[in-house]
FIMI-652925 format. One record per residue: x, y, z of N, C-alpha, C, O, CB in turn; residue number from 1; chain; residue in three letters. Coordinates in steps of 0.02 Angstrom, whole numbers, plus 50000, padded with zeros to 5 digits. Glycine has a CB too. Layout:
# FIMI-652925
R   n_X   n_Y   n_Z  ca_X  ca_Y  ca_Z   c_X   c_Y   c_Z   o_X   o_Y   o_Z  cb_X  cb_Y  cb_Z   k c   r
R     X     Y     Z     X     Y     Z     X     Y     Z     X     Y     Z     X     Y     Z NUM A ALA
...
This chain:
# FIMI-652925
R   n_X   n_Y   n_Z  ca_X  ca_Y  ca_Z   c_X   c_Y   c_Z   o_X   o_Y   o_Z  cb_X  cb_Y  cb_Z   k c   r
R 50041 49939 50000 50000 50000 50000 50043 50063 50000 50024 50113 49970 49954 50000 50060   1 A MET
R 50101 50061 50034 50144 50119 50037 50168 50139 49968 50173 50199 49952 50204 50106 50083   2 A LEU
R 50183 50090 49926 50204 50105 49858 50148 50141 49820 50161 50186 49781 50224 50041 49821   3 A GLU
R 50086 50120 49833 50029 50152 49801 50020 50224 49826 50003 50268 49787 49966 50112 49813   4 A GLN
R 50030 50234 49891 50020 50300 49921 50066 50353 49891 50044 50409 49880 50030 50296 49996   5 A LEU
R 50128 50337 49879 50177 50386 49858 50195 50382 49784 50248 50404 49763 50239 50379 49899   6 A PHE
R 50150 50353 49745 50164 50344 49675 50140 50400 49631 50144 50395 49569 50134 50282 49652   7 A GLY
R 50113 50455 49660 50085 50509 49620 50097 50576 49654 50087 50583 49714 50010 50497 49609   8 A SER
R 50119 50625 49615 50131 50692 49641 50066 50723 49666 50064 50754 49719 50163 50737 49588   9 A ARG
R 50013 50716 49626 49948 50744 49645 49923 50712 49709 49897 50747 49753 49896 50733 49588  10 A THR
R 49931 50647 49715 49908 50612 49775 49945 50637 49837 49914 50647 49889 49919 50536 49767  11 A ARG
R 50011 50648 49831 50050 50671 49887 50029 50742 49907 50025 50758 49967 50124 50670 49871  12 A TRP
R 50016 50785 49858 49993 50852 49872 49927 50851 49910 49918 50887 49959 49986 50893 49808  13 A LYS
R 49881 50809 49888 49816 50804 49921 49824 50778 49993 49791 50803 50039 49770 50757 49882  14 A LEU
R 49866 50728 50002 49877 50701 50069 49905 50754 50116 49886 50757 50174 49924 50641 50066  15 A MET
R 49950 50795 50091 49979 50848 50133 49926 50898 50154 49926 50923 50211 50037 50883 50096  16 A LYS
R 49881 50914 50108 49828 50961 50124 49781 50932 50176 49767 50964 50227 49788 50980 50062  17 A ILE
R 49757 50872 50164 49708 50840 50210 49738 50825 50278 49705 50836 50329 49681 50776 50179  18 A PHE
R 49799 50800 50280 49830 50781 50343 49856 50840 50382 49862 50837 50444 49885 50732 50330  19 A LEU
R 49871 50895 50348 49893 50956 50383 49833 50993 50412 49840 51031 50460 49932 51002 50336  20 A SER
R 49774 50983 50382 49713 51017 50404 49656 50966 50410 49608 50969 50372 49693 51075 50354  21 A HIS
R 49662 50919 50455 49614 50864 50459 49542 50883 50476 49496 50845 50464 49637 50816 50510  22 A PRO
R 49533 50943 50503 49465 50965 50521 49431 51005 50466 49372 51022 50470 49467 51006 50585  23 A ASP
R 49469 51021 50414 49441 51062 50360 49410 51020 50305 49430 50962 50294 49495 51106 50330  24 A ASP
R 49360 51049 50271 49326 51015 50216 49343 51052 50151 49346 51114 50150 49249 51013 50227  25 A LYS
R 49352 51015 50097 49372 51044 50034 49328 51018 49977 49311 50958 49976 49446 51030 50019  26 A TYR
R 49309 51062 49931 49274 51039 49871 49325 51034 49814 49380 51063 49819 49215 51086 49853  27 A TYR
R 49308 51000 49761 49356 50982 49709 49391 51043 49679 49452 51044 49673 49321 50944 49655  28 A ILE
R 49352 51093 49660 49383 51150 49627 49430 51190 49673 49477 51222 49651 49330 51197 49599  29 A ARG
R 49416 51186 49737 49460 51217 49786 49527 51180 49788 49580 51211 49793 49428 51218 49857  30 A GLU
R 49524 51114 49784 49585 51073 49784 49624 51084 49719 49686 51082 49720 49567 50999 49792  31 A LEU
R 49589 51095 49664 49622 51110 49601 49663 51175 49608 49720 51179 49586 49571 51117 49543  32 A VAL
R 49632 51225 49640 49666 51289 49650 49726 51282 49697 49779 51312 49684 49617 51341 49677  33 A ARG
R 49719 51244 49750 49772 51237 49799 49831 51197 49773 49889 51212 49787 49745 51205 49862  34 A LEU
R 49816 51145 49734 49870 51101 49709 49896 51122 49641 49952 51104 49622 49845 51031 49706  35 A THR
R 49855 51160 49604 49872 51179 49535 49880 51118 49491 49921 51117 49445 49936 51221 49535  36 A ARG
R 49842 51068 49505 49840 51008 49464 49775 51006 49425 49728 51041 49441 49848 50944 49507  37 A GLU
R 49773 50965 49373 49713 50961 49331 49656 50927 49368 49666 50883 49409 49729 50923 49266  38 A LYS
R 49595 50949 49352 49536 50926 49389 49526 50850 49382 49505 50818 49429 49474 50963 49364  39 A ILE
R 49541 50822 49323 49532 50750 49314 49581 50711 49358 49565 50657 49384 49542 50731 49241  40 A ASN
R 49641 50738 49366 49691 50707 49410 49669 50710 49482 49678 50662 49520 49759 50741 49401  41 A SER
R 49640 50767 49502 49615 50774 49570 49559 50724 49584 49558 50691 49636 49590 50846 49582  42 A ILE
R 49512 50718 49538 49457 50671 49546 49482 50600 49552 49458 50561 49593 49408 50677 49487  43 A ARG
R 49529 50583 49510 49556 50514 49511 49589 50499 49578 49579 50445 49606 49606 50504 49453  44 A ARG
R 49630 50545 49602 49666 50532 49664 49620 50536 49726 49632 50502 49775 49723 50582 49672  45 A GLU
R 49569 50577 49723 49521 50579 49778 49485 50512 49782 49471 50487 49837 49469 50636 49768  46 A LEU
R 49470 50483 49725 49437 50417 49723 49483 50365 49754 49459 50321 49791 49419 50398 49651  47 A LYS
R 49548 50369 49740 49596 50322 49769 49600 50331 49845 49597 50282 49883 49666 50331 49738  48 A ASN
R 49608 50393 49867 49614 50406 49938 49551 50387 49976 49554 50365 50034 49630 50480 49950  49 A LEU
R 49494 50396 49944 49431 50377 49976 49425 50301 49981 49402 50275 50032 49371 50405 49936  50 A GLU
R 49446 50266 49929 49442 50192 49930 49488 50162 49982 49474 50108 50008 49458 50164 49861  51 A SER
R 49544 50196 49997 49590 50172 50048 49570 50194 50118 49599 50170 50167 49660 50196 50033  52 A TRP
R 49522 50238 50124 49497 50260 50189 49534 50319 50218 49525 50335 50277 49502 50203 50237  53 A GLY
R 49576 50353 50178 49614 50409 50203 49572 50473 50204 49580 50514 50249 49677 50420 50160  54 A ILE
R 49528 50480 50156 49481 50536 50155 49410 50509 50150 49399 50453 50129 49496 50585 50097  55 A VAL
R 49363 50551 50169 49293 50532 50166 49253 50588 50134 49274 50646 50134 49265 50516 50236  56 A LYS
R 49197 50570 50106 49153 50619 50074 49106 50647 50126 49076 50609 50165 49113 50588 50015  57 A VAL
R 49099 50712 50127 49053 50746 50173 49001 50781 50132 49016 50830 50097 49091 50796 50221  58 A VAL
R 48940 50758 50135 48886 50789 50097 48864 50853 50132 48859 50855 50193 48826 50741 50089  59 A GLU
R 48852 50905 50093 48829 50969 50122 48760 50985 50095 48741 50966 50039 48877 51026 50105  60 A THR
R 48722 51019 50136 48654 51037 50115 48657 51092 50063 48694 51141 50071 48612 51060 50176  61 A GLU
R 48620 51083 50011 48617 51133 49957 48577 51193 49980 48523 51187 50008 48587 51103 49893  62 A GLU
R 48605 51253 49967 48570 51314 49986 48507 51323 49945 48506 51309 49885 48616 51375 49978  63 A GLU
R 48454 51346 49977 48392 51358 49941 48399 51422 49900 48417 51474 49927 48332 51362 49990  64 A GLN
R 48384 51420 49835 48390 51480 49794 48340 51532 49813 48284 51517 49835 48382 51462 49720  65 A PRO
R 48360 51596 49805 48314 51650 49820 48259 51652 49767 48269 51630 49710 48351 51717 49822  66 A ARG
R 48201 51678 49787 48146 51683 49740 48162 51733 49686 48178 51791 49700 48081 51703 49777  67 A THR
R 48158 51711 49624 48174 51754 49568 48137 51731 49507 48118 51672 49501 48251 51755 49555  68 A THR
R 48126 51777 49461 48090 51759 49400 48135 51720 49352 48111 51681 49311 48064 51822 49366  69 A LYS
R 48200 51731 49359 48246 51695 49315 48253 51623 49338 48245 51608 49397 48314 51730 49313  70 A SER
R 48269 51580 49291 48277 51509 49306 48343 51498 49342 48395 51521 49319 48273 51467 49241  71 A ARG
R 48341 51464 49398 48401 51450 49436 48432 51385 49414 48399 51333 49412 48385 51448 49512  72 A THR
R 48495 51388 49397 48530 51328 49375 48542 51282 49434 48568 51304 49486 48596 51346 49341  73 A LYS
R 48523 51219 49427 48531 51172 49481 48604 51151 49488 48640 51144 49438 48487 51110 49470  74 A LYS
R 48624 51142 49549 48692 51119 49561 48697 51044 49547 48649 51007 49559 48714 51134 49634  75 A LYS
R 48754 51024 49521 48764 50952 49509 48781 50919 49575 48803 50953 49621 48819 50940 49456  76 A SER
R 48771 50853 49580 48790 50818 49643 48863 50828 49661 48881 50828 49720 48776 50743 49636  77 A PRO
R 48906 50838 49610 48976 50847 49623 48990 50912 49661 49036 50916 49702 49016 50845 49558  78 A GLN
R 48949 50964 49647 48958 51028 49680 48942 51025 49754 48964 51068 49793 48915 51081 49646  79 A ASP
R 48903 50976 49775 48883 50970 49845 48930 50925 49885 48921 50916 49945 48812 50944 49850  80 A LYS
R 48980 50898 49851 49027 50852 49884 49086 50889 49914 49118 50930 49881 49051 50799 49835  81 A LYS
R 49099 50875 49977 49159 50900 50009 49199 50840 50034 49171 50787 50049 49142 50949 50069  82 A TYR
R 49265 50849 50036 49309 50794 50058 49347 50817 50121 49364 50875 50129 49359 50774 50002  83 A TYR
R 49358 50767 50164 49391 50782 50228 49433 50721 50248 49416 50664 50231 49339 50800 50284  84 A GLN
R 49487 50733 50285 49527 50678 50310 49485 50634 50357 49445 50659 50396 49590 50704 50346  85 A ALA
R 49495 50570 50352 49458 50523 50394 49504 50503 50452 49550 50462 50444 49435 50460 50353  86 A ASP
R 49491 50531 50511 49533 50520 50569 49529 50448 50595 49570 50427 50635 49514 50567 50624  87 A LYS
R 49479 50411 50572 49473 50342 50594 49518 50294 50554 49522 50235 50569 49400 50319 50589  88 A SER
R 49551 50321 50504 49597 50280 50464 49651 50251 50509 49678 50286 50551 49628 50321 50406  89 A PHE
R 49666 50187 50500 49712 50151 50545 49780 50185 50552 49808 50187 50606 49721 50081 50520  90 A LEU
R 49807 50211 50497 49874 50241 50498 49871 50317 50496 49919 50350 50474 49914 50216 50439  91 A LEU
R 49816 50346 50518 49807 50418 50514 49864 50456 50550 49894 50501 50520 49740 50438 50544  92 A PHE
R 49878 50438 50612 49929 50474 50650 49998 50466 50620 50038 50513 50619 49930 50450 50723  93 A ASN
R 50013 50406 50595 50078 50394 50564 50087 50436 50501 50140 50464 50490 50085 50319 50548  94 A GLU
R 50034 50439 50460 50038 50478 50399 50044 50553 50414 50080 50589 50381 49978 50464 50355  95 A LEU
R 50007 50575 50465 50011 50646 50485 50081 50663 50508 50107 50716 50492 49959 50662 50540  96 A LYS
R 50112 50619 50547 50180 50630 50570 50229 50634 50511 50275 50674 50511 50202 50575 50618  97 A ASP
R 50216 50592 50461 50259 50591 50402 50254 50658 50365 50304 50685 50341 50240 50533 50355  98 A LEU
R 50194 50685 50360 50184 50750 50328 50221 50805 50366 50253 50847 50336 50109 50767 50323  99 A VAL
R 50216 50804 50432 50248 50855 50472 50325 50850 50467 50359 50900 50467 50227 50850 50545 100 A MET
R 50350 50788 50461 50422 50780 50453 50445 50806 50385 50501 50830 50378 50442 50706 50461 101 A LYS
R 50401 50801 50336 50419 50827 50270 50426 50902 50274 50466 50932 50236 50365 50808 50218 102 A SER
R 50388 50935 50319 50396 51007 50330 50465 51023 50356 50494 51074 50338 50342 51032 50379 103 A TRP
R 50493 50979 50398 50559 50991 50426 50612 50992 50371 50659 51032 50373 50576 50937 50478 104 A LEU
R 50604 50947 50322 50650 50946 50266 50644 51010 50225 50694 51037 50202 50638 50885 50222 105 A LEU
R 50582 51033 50218 50570 51096 50182 50603 51153 50219 50634 51197 50188 50494 51109 50174 106 A VAL
R 50598 51154 50285 50626 51207 50326 50701 51213 50315 50727 51268 50306 50612 51195 50399 107 A GLU
R 50736 51157 50316 50809 51158 50309 50830 51184 50241 50875 51225 50235 50838 51088 50320 108 A LYS
R 50797 51159 50189 50812 51180 50121 50795 51254 50111 50833 51291 50081 50774 51137 50070 109 A SER
R 50737 51274 50137 50713 51343 50129 50760 51392 50164 50777 51444 50136 50643 51350 50156 110 A LEU
R 50780 51376 50225 50823 51420 50264 50889 51432 50227 50914 51489 50225 50836 51391 50333 111 A ALA
R 50916 51380 50199 50979 51385 50163 50973 51430 50102 51017 51471 50089 51004 51316 50143 112 A SER
R 50918 51423 50065 50908 51463 50004 50892 51536 50020 50915 51582 49986 50853 51433 49962 113 A LYS
R 50851 51547 50072 50831 51615 50088 50889 51659 50112 50893 51717 50094 50777 51614 50142 114 A LEU
R 50934 51630 50150 50990 51668 50177 51040 51688 50122 51084 51729 50134 51026 51629 50231 115 A THR
R 51033 51659 50063 51078 51675 50008 51049 51730 49962 51080 51749 49913 51092 51612 49967 116 A LYS
R 50989 51754 49979 50957 51803 49936 50975 51875 49952 50953 51922 49919 50883 51795 49942 117 A LEU
R 51016 51885 50004 51035 51953 50023 51059 51955 50094 51083 51905 50121 50976 52001 50014 118 A GLY
R 51054 52013 50125 51075 52022 50194 51014 52011 50240 50972 52055 50247 51106 52092 50205 119 A SER
R 51011 51953 50270 50954 51934 50312 50972 51942 50386 51018 51908 50411 50932 51861 50298 120 A VAL
R 50937 51987 50420 50949 51997 50492 50904 51954 50535 50919 51940 50593 50940 52070 50510 121 A ARG
R 50847 51934 50506 50801 51890 50543 50763 51848 50494 50741 51872 50442 50752 51931 50588 122 A ALA
R 50755 51784 50511 50716 51738 50471 50679 51692 50519 50708 51649 50552 50761 51697 50421 123 A LEU
R 50613 51702 50523 50571 51661 50567 50523 51620 50525 50493 51645 50478 50533 51706 50617 124 A PHE
R 50515 51557 50543 50464 51515 50512 50407 51511 50562 50416 51492 50619 50492 51443 50495 125 A LEU
R 50348 51528 50540 50290 51529 50584 50229 51502 50547 50236 51464 50500 50276 51601 50610 126 A CYS
R 50169 51522 50568 50109 51500 50533 50104 51424 50526 50107 51388 50575 50106 51531 50466 127 A GLY
R 50097 51401 50464 50087 51330 50452 50148 51288 50470 50142 51227 50480 50069 51319 50379 128 A ARG
R 50208 51319 50474 50267 51282 50493 50265 51259 50566 50300 51212 50586 50329 51324 50482 129 A PHE
R 50223 51293 50606 50216 51273 50677 50142 51258 50692 50120 51261 50750 50242 51330 50724 130 A VAL
R 50105 51241 50640 50034 51223 50645 49990 51278 50673 49941 51266 50708 50027 51161 50689 131 A GLU
R 50009 51340 50658 49967 51398 50676 49936 51424 50612 49966 51466 50577 50009 51454 50714 132 A ASP
R 49877 51400 50596 49846 51416 50531 49805 51481 50533 49775 51500 50483 49802 51359 50510 133 A HIS
R 49805 51515 50591 49767 51577 50597 49811 51639 50589 49785 51694 50580 49731 51579 50663 134 A ASP
R 49876 51631 50593 49921 51689 50592 49920 51724 50524 49920 51785 50522 49992 51667 50609 135 A LEU
R 49919 51685 50471 49918 51716 50404 49986 51731 50375 49991 51753 50318 49878 51778 50407 136 A GLY
R 50039 51719 50414 50108 51729 50391 50147 51666 50407 50146 51642 50464 50141 51793 50425 137 A VAL
R 50182 51640 50357 50220 51578 50367 50296 51591 50370 50333 51553 50402 50205 51529 50311 138 A ASP
R 50318 51644 50337 50389 51661 50337 50395 51737 50350 50365 51777 50316 50422 51641 50269 139 A ILE
R 50436 51754 50400 50447 51825 50416 50521 51840 50408 50564 51806 50437 50424 51841 50489 140 A PHE
R 50536 51890 50367 50605 51908 50352 50617 51982 50366 50577 52025 50349 50622 51892 50278 141 A ILE
R 50674 51996 50398 50696 52065 50408 50764 52071 50375 50810 52033 50390 50698 52084 50485 142 A VAL
R 50771 52120 50331 50835 52130 50297 50825 52155 50226 50771 52174 50206 50875 52066 50297 143 A GLY
R 50879 52154 50189 50879 52175 50119 50888 52114 50076 50942 52084 50075 50933 52229 50105 144 A SER
R 50836 52094 50040 50839 52035 49998 50814 52051 49928 50779 52101 49918 50797 51977 50029 145 A VAL
R 50832 52009 49881 50808 52017 49813 50735 51995 49811 50721 51936 49813 50851 51975 49763 146 A ASN
R 50690 52043 49806 50618 52029 49811 50593 51982 49755 50552 51939 49766 50578 52094 49811 147 A ARG
R 50619 51992 49695 50596 51952 49638 50618 51879 49646 50579 51834 49633 50623 51982 49572 148 A GLU
R 50680 51869 49667 50704 51800 49677 50667 51768 49735 50652 51708 49733 50780 51800 49691 149 A LYS
R 50652 51807 49787 50615 51781 49843 50545 51759 49822 50521 51705 49840 50610 51833 49899 150 A LEU
R 50512 51801 49782 50445 51785 49757 50446 51720 49717 50401 51679 49724 50419 51843 49714 151 A LYS
R 50496 51712 49674 50501 51651 49633 50514 51590 49676 50487 51536 49663 50556 51659 49581 152 A ASN
R 50556 51598 49727 50572 51543 49771 50510 51520 49810 50497 51460 49815 50627 51562 49819 153 A LEU
R 50472 51567 49837 50412 51551 49875 50360 51519 49829 50323 51474 49850 50384 51613 49910 154 A ILE
R 50356 51544 49768 50308 51517 49720 50323 51443 49705 50278 51402 49701 50309 51558 49655 155 A SER
R 50387 51428 49696 50407 51358 49683 50393 51314 49743 50370 51257 49736 50483 51355 49665 156 A LYS
R 50406 51341 49802 50392 51303 49863 50318 51289 49870 50299 51233 49888 50418 51342 49924 157 A LEU
R 50277 51338 49857 50204 51330 49862 50179 51276 49814 50138 51235 49832 50168 51396 49848 158 A SER
R 50206 51277 49752 50185 51227 49703 50206 51157 49723 50168 51109 49716 50213 51244 49634 159 A ARG
R 50267 51150 49747 50292 51084 49765 50257 51055 49825 50249 50995 49831 50367 51087 49777 160 A SER
R 50237 51100 49872 50204 51075 49932 50128 51072 49927 50095 51042 49968 50223 51118 49991 161 A PHE
R 50102 51104 49875 50029 51100 49865 49990 51148 49908 49929 51142 49913 50006 51031 49879 162 A GLY
R 50024 51197 49939 49990 51246 49980 50023 51314 49969 50083 51319 49956 49991 51227 50054 163 A GLU
R 49983 51367 49975 50010 51434 49968 50048 51455 50030 50022 51452 50085 49954 51484 49953 164 A GLU
R 50111 51475 50021 50153 51498 50075 50151 51574 50077 50168 51607 50028 50226 51471 50068 165 A ILE
R 50131 51602 50134 50126 51675 50141 50188 51701 50178 50211 51672 50227 50062 51694 50180 166 A ASN
R 50215 51757 50152 50276 51783 50183 50272 51859 50190 50234 51893 50155 50338 51763 50142 167 A TYR
R 50312 51885 50235 50317 51958 50246 50390 51977 50251 50429 51944 50286 50278 51979 50310 168 A THR
R 50409 52030 50215 50478 52055 50217 50477 52128 50240 50438 52168 50217 50511 52050 50147 169 A VAL
R 50522 52143 50287 50531 52212 50311 50605 52230 50308 50647 52188 50322 50503 52221 50383 170 A MET
R 50619 52293 50290 50688 52316 50297 50702 52325 50372 50655 52327 50412 50701 52383 50257 171 A THR
R 50765 52330 50390 50781 52337 50460 50754 52403 50488 50730 52405 50545 50857 52334 50470 172 A TYR
R 50756 52456 50448 50729 52521 50469 50654 52517 50480 50627 52545 50528 50746 52575 50418 173 A ASN
R 50620 52483 50434 50547 52475 50441 50531 52435 50504 50483 52451 50540 50517 52440 50378 174 A GLU
R 50571 52383 50516 50561 52342 50576 50568 52385 50639 50526 52381 50684 50611 52284 50578 175 A TYR
R 50621 52426 50643 50632 52468 50702 50576 52518 50712 50553 52530 50768 50699 52504 50696 176 A LYS
R 50552 52548 50656 50498 52597 50661 50435 52564 50686 50401 52591 50731 50486 52630 50593 177 A THR
R 50418 52507 50658 50356 52472 50678 50361 52449 50751 50311 52450 50787 50344 52412 50633 178 A ARG
R 50420 52429 50772 50427 52407 50841 50420 52465 50889 50393 52457 50944 50495 52372 50851 179 A LYS
R 50445 52523 50869 50442 52583 50912 50370 52605 50924 50352 52625 50979 50481 52640 50880 180 A THR
R 50329 52599 50871 50259 52621 50877 50213 52564 50898 50151 52570 50896 50235 52651 50810 181 A VAL
R 50243 52509 50918 50205 52450 50941 50154 52428 50888 50094 52422 50901 50169 52465 51007 182 A THR
R 50180 52417 50828 50138 52396 50772 50105 52328 50787 50140 52280 50803 50179 52392 50706 183 A ASP
R 50039 52326 50782 50002 52265 50800 50021 52205 50757 50029 52150 50782 49927 52277 50794 184 A LYS
R 50029 52217 50691 50047 52163 50646 50114 52132 50664 50121 52071 50666 50048 52189 50574 185 A PHE
R 50163 52175 50677 50230 52151 50695 50229 52113 50761 50258 52059 50766 50279 52209 50699 186 A LEU
R 50196 52141 50810 50195 52109 50876 50155 52044 50876 50168 51999 50916 50166 52157 50927 187 A TYR
R 50108 52039 50831 50071 51976 50825 50117 51921 50800 50113 51864 50823 50010 51984 50777 188 A ARG
R 50161 51938 50753 50209 51889 50728 50260 51871 50782 50274 51813 50793 50245 51917 50666 189 A ILE
R 50288 51923 50815 50340 51911 50865 50314 51873 50926 50352 51835 50957 50368 51977 50887 190 A LEU
R 50251 51883 50943 50223 51850 51002 50195 51781 50987 50178 51744 51033 50169 51893 51032 191 A SER
R 50191 51764 50923 50164 51699 50904 50219 51647 50908 50279 51663 50914 50134 51701 50833 192 A SER
R 50200 51585 50906 50248 51530 50905 50286 51532 50839 50255 51539 50786 50213 51461 50914 193 A LYS
R 50353 51527 50841 50392 51528 50780 50459 51494 50790 50481 51484 50847 50401 51600 50755 194 A HIS
R 50491 51478 50734 50557 51447 50735 50607 51499 50710 50600 51524 50655 50559 51382 50690 195 A ILE
R 50657 51515 50751 50707 51565 50732 50764 51530 50694 50802 51491 50722 50733 51602 50795 196 A LYS
R 50769 51546 50630 50824 51520 50589 50883 51568 50592 50940 51548 50599 50801 51509 50516 197 A ILE
R 50868 51633 50585 50918 51686 50591 50889 51739 50638 50831 51758 50631 50937 51716 50521 198 A VAL
R 50929 51762 50685 50905 51815 50731 50964 51860 50749 50999 51848 50798 50874 51785 50795 199 A ASP
R 50973 51913 50709 51025 51962 50722 50994 52031 50731 51021 52081 50707 51077 51962 50665 200 A ARG
R 50938 52033 50765 50903 52096 50776 50929 52133 50837 50905 52187 50853 50828 52084 50783 201 A LEU
């Protein structure tokens, strides 16, 4: 079964999404957007994951259309289907641990590449790297870096991992100014759980 699990890039992307967010529900087109894979590939791999018991289908109630003179197009059964990780799967915890360990490999590779983009005074990994999905920032950088190269690097990382990575960059002067005025956004990042890769502040 392990050979079957890791035999597809699309399948691995889907597993990372479901196992990283086991309480969330996703519909097909949302998964297409998150993984940037073709819809037929998503459907095929969802069928595989469902047959193995890793994900389950969650039916949602269709919203009642508002009264209108125009004809309302009916939703197809597929539009009402949501998918969610099945926590009752026998190897659920083991697979989730494997996904989280894959993040550690990403962290090491990412840290090495980011520090080569310029003069980095601070590099913190937060947000999804520490399972804080409410922060909205996954990488925080203070320093002077090549913004275009950084954007391309984060874009590649997002595609390979199947999830959008959000980042924030501040110059050292901007950081000092925001800290002086007790900027809420900055202090929310600093007070949240994070991994310090570089800290020369």
